[in-house]
C-alpha positions, 0 to 999 in steps of 0.5 A: 664081235666077241674076242677070246681075250683082250689084248695087252696094251697099255691101259686096256682093261683086262682083269675085272674084280669084285670087292664085296662085304659078301662073298658067299652071297656074291657067289650064289647071285652071279652064278644064278645069274650067269651060270659062273662056277667058282675056285677057291685059290690060297693066297698068301697071308691066309687070304682067299682069292674067288675066281669067276669060271664059266666053261673052263674059262676065267671071267673074273675074280673076287675078293673080300673087303667091306669098305674099299677107301670108302665104298662098300662094294665095287667091281674094280676095272683093271688095266693092263700096264707095263711097269706098275710102279712107273705108272703109279708114279705117273699118276700120282703126278698127274692128279690121281691117287695110288690107294694101295702101292704096287705090290706083288700078287703071289707071282701072278703079277703086281698089282695097284689099286689107283683113283682118277683125279675125280676119285674113280676106283680102278686097278693096274696090273702089270702081268708076270704070268696072269694074262687076265680074262680068258674071254671077253664079250660072250655071254656072261662075260665082261663086254663093255667098259665105261668111264663116267666123268664130270669133266671129259675133256679132263679126263681124256688128258689124263688117260692120255698122259698116263697111258699114251691113249688116244680117242676117237669120236663116233656119231650114230644115227638113232634109230627111232626116225628121230634124226638125232645122233648117239655120241660116243668117245671111244678109247683108241689104243691102236687095236681092235679092241673097241670095248671102253668108252668115256662119257660126260656125266650131265649133271653132279648127281652121281660121282664119277665111276667106272662102269662094268658091262655083262653081255646077256643074249636076253635083256629082259629075261636076264633082269627079271632073273637079276631081281628073282635073286635079289638084285634091285633095277636102278636104270631100265634097259633104254635101247640105243643102236648098238643094243640094250642096257640095264643098271643094277645093284646086285644083293650086296649094293655092287653096281653092275650093268648088263648088255644085250647087243642089237642083232 
């Protein structure tokens, strides 16, 4: 299912920002992979914000940063909040961290960079005149968000307490004839927006993190194209009941994922 915009609901991911040490290289890569155009937006302090555009729609943003709190590059998913300062205080009160205090982003919104109690970086966004991504779940745009946790129950409690969110458990039969089921813990914000899941990590080999998925029409062709542009394949597209996916690192080392929905 596609939809033009994500609803502005407390805790709902609505904007996606690439923090990268090499904006010029990232522009070339994502333009080649997804067909994005770019608009450079002057910001206060002499900074420039880079807006990814496809078919006249704002898809995502990009900023130059070679060290996001110890992370050389990352896709930062920002969730909608009604009051950024109040939400930042709730995050701190419930074991999370506020890495950059809420501040006005040139009149577009009030934003802050924060982290879960496990240290996974994300953003909060109080809209003033900037809505978020113009499209969602269309080819070349974000279509799915996952939070990978070492303690799923504690992470659900944190998100529920801070954002008032609920969760719904789904059991989906695997289509390989094994009789096994595929489990999903879906974020439930009281609207038709099933696009964010919380996942229990199997071990401690990787840190807690957010994963950003981009929709493609052909997973195999997209992986091959990304590799030709300098990306590295981390995990090959395993088929699951809703579709197929692949995890990759872009040429600057920033992790992202591709998703092809089942027909």
